[in-house]
N, C-alpha and C positions, 0 to 999 in steps of 0.2 A: 502054677501061680507065681513061682519065682521067675519064670521066663517072661511072664507078662510084665512084672515089676521091673525086670532088667531092661526090657524093650522100652518101657516108658522113660526110664532114666536115661537111656541112650538117646532117645528122641529129644528129651529135654536138653541134654548136653549138646547135641548137634544144633538145636535151635539157638542155644546160648552162644555157641561159637559162631553161628551164622549171623546173629544179631551184632555180636562184637565186631565181626569182620566187616559187616555192612556199615557199621558206625565209623570204623576206621577209614573205610573207603570214601564215605561221604565227607569225612573230616579233611581228607587230603585232596578233594576235588576243588577246582578254582571256584571262588565265591562270585555270585552275580554282582555286577556293578550297578548300583542304583543312583541315578542322577535326579536331583530335585530342581525344578524350575518353577516359574510362576506365569500366570496369564497376564498379558498386557494387551491394550487395545489402542486404536487410533483416537487421538483427542483433538479437539478444535476449540480455539479461544475466540470469542466474539468481543471485539472492542470497537471503539469509534475513533475516526480521524479528528473529531472535534472535541476539544476539552470543554468540560462543563459539569453540571450536576446531573446525577442519574435521576431521570424523571420517574417513569413507571416501568416496573418489571412484570412482564406478562406470563412468566413461567416460574416453576418452582422445582426444587431438586426431585429427580425421579421422573419428571415429565418427558415424554417422547415427542420431539418437535420434528416437523417436516420441513424440507427445503422451502424457503420463501415465507415461512411463518414469522410473524412479528414477535420479537424477543424483548426489547427494551427501548426506551427513548432517553435522549439527552436534552436538557434544557440549556440553552446558551444565548442569553440576550446580546452578548457581544457580537455573535455572528449575524443575528438579525439586524443589529445596528450597521454592521459593515455592508449588509445587503442594501439598506436604504442609501448609504453613502455611494455605493457603486451605481445604483440606479440614477441618483441625482447627477453624478459625473457623466453617465452615459447620455442623459437628456441634454446636458450642457454641450457635450461634444457633438451630439446630433444637431442641435441648433446652430452650432458653429459651422458644421458641414453644409447645412441648408443655406446659411448666409453666404458662404463662399461660392456655392453653386449658382444661387440666384443673382449674386452681385449686388451693386448699389441699388437703392430704391429710385424710382422715376424722379422724385423730387430732388434727390441728391444729384442725379445726372443733370437735371435741368439747371440746378444752381451752379454746377461746375461749368456748364456751357455759357451761362450768363456771365460768370466771372471771366471767362475767356473773351466774350464779346466786349466786356468792359475794358479789359486789358488791350484789346485790339483798337478800340476807340481812343484810349489814352495814348497808345503808340502812334496812331495816325496824327493825333493832335500835336504830339511832340515832334513828329517829322516835319509837319508844316511850319511849326514854330522855329525849328532849327534852320529850315531853308530860308526863312525870312531873316533870321539873325546872321546866317552865313552871307547873305547878300549885303546886309548893312555893314558887316565886318569888312567885306571887300571894298565897300565904298568909303571906308574909314570913319563911319559914324560911331561904331562901338568898339570897345577894347577887345583884345584877344581873350582876356580873362572871362569877360561876359560870354563870348562865343564858346569857350571851352566848357563853361558851366552848363549852358543849354545843350551842348553836344552830349555831355555826360548824362543829363536827364533823359535825353532821347534814347541813348543806349540802354539805360535802366528800364525804360518803358518797353523797349523791344524784348528784353529778357523776361520782363513780367508777362508779356503777351505769350512768349514761348512756354513759360512755366504753367500758365493758366491753360494753355492748349493741351499740354501733356496730362495735367490733372483731369481735364474733361475727358480726354480719350481713355485714360485709365478707368475712370468711373463708368464709362460706357462699355469698355471691354470686360470689366469685372476682375475677379481675383486671378492670379497667375495659376497655371496648371499645377505647378509644384505646391502652391498653397492649398489647392483643392485636394491633391493627393494626401498632403499632410493632415488635412482635416478629416478625410475619410479614414486614414490609418488611425487617427486618434479615436474616432468613433468605434472602430473595430476593437481597439485596445480595451475600452471601457465596457463594450459589449461582452468581451471575453471575461472581464473581471466579474460582471454580473453572473455569467454562467458558472464561473469558478465558485462564487459564494453560494449560488443555488445548489451546487454539488455538495458543499459543506452542510447546507440546510438539510439535504436529503440524508446525509450521514447521521443526523440527530435521531433518526429512527432506524434501528438496526433489525435486520431480518436474518434468519438462519440461512447460511450459504451451503449447509450440508445437513442431511438428516442425522439425528442422534438423540441420545438421552442426556438430560441435564445432569451433570455430575457435580458442579459447584456453582454457586452464585457468590462472586468475589466482592462485589460492592452492592450496597442496598440503596433504596430510594433516598435521595437527598445528599448522598455522599459525593464528593468531588471525584471526577473521573479524568485523569490526565490523558493526553493524546495517546492513542494506541494501547492504553492499559486494558487488559481483559476484564470484562464485567461478568460474563457468563461462560462457563466451560462445558462443552458437549463431548460425549464419547460415542463412538460408533461400535456397538457390540457385535455388528456383523463383520467388522474388520478387526478380528482378534488373532493373537498368536501366542505361542509359548516361548518364553525366553529362558535360556539356560546359560550358566557360566561353566564352560567345559574346560577341564584341565587339559593341557596340551598333550599329555601322553594318552588321552582318550580321544583326541581330535580325529584320529585316523578312522574312527567308526562313523564319522559324519561326512557325507558328500551331498552336494546340492541335488535335490530331487529325491533323495532316499527317504523311504517311509518307515515310520516306527509306530509300534503299538504303545500307547501311554495310558496311564490311569490318572483320573482326577478324583481324589478321595472325597472332596466336598459334594460331588454329584452322585456317584455310584461306584460299584466295583467293576463296572464294565470297562472295556478297553476302547480307546478311540484312536483312529488313525491320523497321524500328523506327518507332514512332509517338510523336509529341510528346505528353507527358502533363503536363508542368509547365514553366512559365516564371516565373522569379523576379520578384517585384514590384519589388525594389530591387536596383540595381547594387552589386557588391561592391568592386571595385578597378579601377584603370586598367591596361589591358593594352597601351596604345600612347600615347605622349606626343608632343606636337608639338615639333619640333626648333627651330622659330623662333617667336618671339613674334609674334602676329598672324596666323600662317599655320597654320590647323588648330586642333584642340583635343584635350584629353586624352579618350581613349575609355574608357568604363567597360565592365566585363564583367558579363554576366548569366548566372546558372546556368540551364541548360536540361536537362531530363531526357527521355529517350526510352526507351520500353519495347519489347522485342521482341514482335512479333505472334504468334510461335510459340516454343515452348521450344527452347533451343539447348543441345545436348549438350556436355559438358566445359567449360562456361563457368566462369571463375574470377574472383575479385575482383581488380581492378587491371588487367585486360587492356586493352590499347589498342584504341580504336575510332576508325576513320577515316571521316569524312563529307565528301563532295564537294558543294559548292554550285554 
């Protein structure tokens, strides 16, 4: 009986020493390093090139929209007025172009040639009159002054005839080639302005340029939307990653393409495989500071991104991610 009791005591003592030894062994083993990060996703902001009031918003927070789906409208009477102005200017430029290409009307050309004939008749009459006066002057019947006055009128009649001829020929020929080109260019300018304003008109209705889930509605119907200001924010939950701030003395554990098993407490106790896809080139800020001068140094933090190798269901922005080194 005594031997059995002694054996039990020895076994108990051995177990106690073994437990104490194991406890000391574990106490002196290096502790696992746990890094905590968070889930981030790609976001997109939908705004308008046109300033105005938000008209109607066709989505609400939490909606999943497809690429090309209508999201909201902008009302802008000013842009519509500019379109009318541009159209009117284009019509005027087009009319000017047609006028230069067609040239003067038949009646205008006929009137110009009639003026030329009139000037020719006047010049012929003054020529005959001058010839008679010149003969009388040579015969000594009239003075030199009278002869010079008639000669001047004759010269004026000749210049009037020449000017009328040039006017008639210009009316027949039409506008110069340079004027036609200028009119055509002016029409193209206003045509481009109409196209430009039409582009702004199209911008008053905004469509999703990427698939995503509505995360925020920054402006409501009736509120003023400045040019380029985001009205609706989308997030693409299929383009998610884990973002960590890694102290520089732990940075050697991370290489591009290396895979880690991480846990997401908000989802389950299962592990998920993530791959390193980005390591910041520059450190951001100190995450640990030396407590004594000359012993240690301030540690900088580097941003590291890891992306899941497979899609994770029910993943949300801001969820904590735990990584053990």
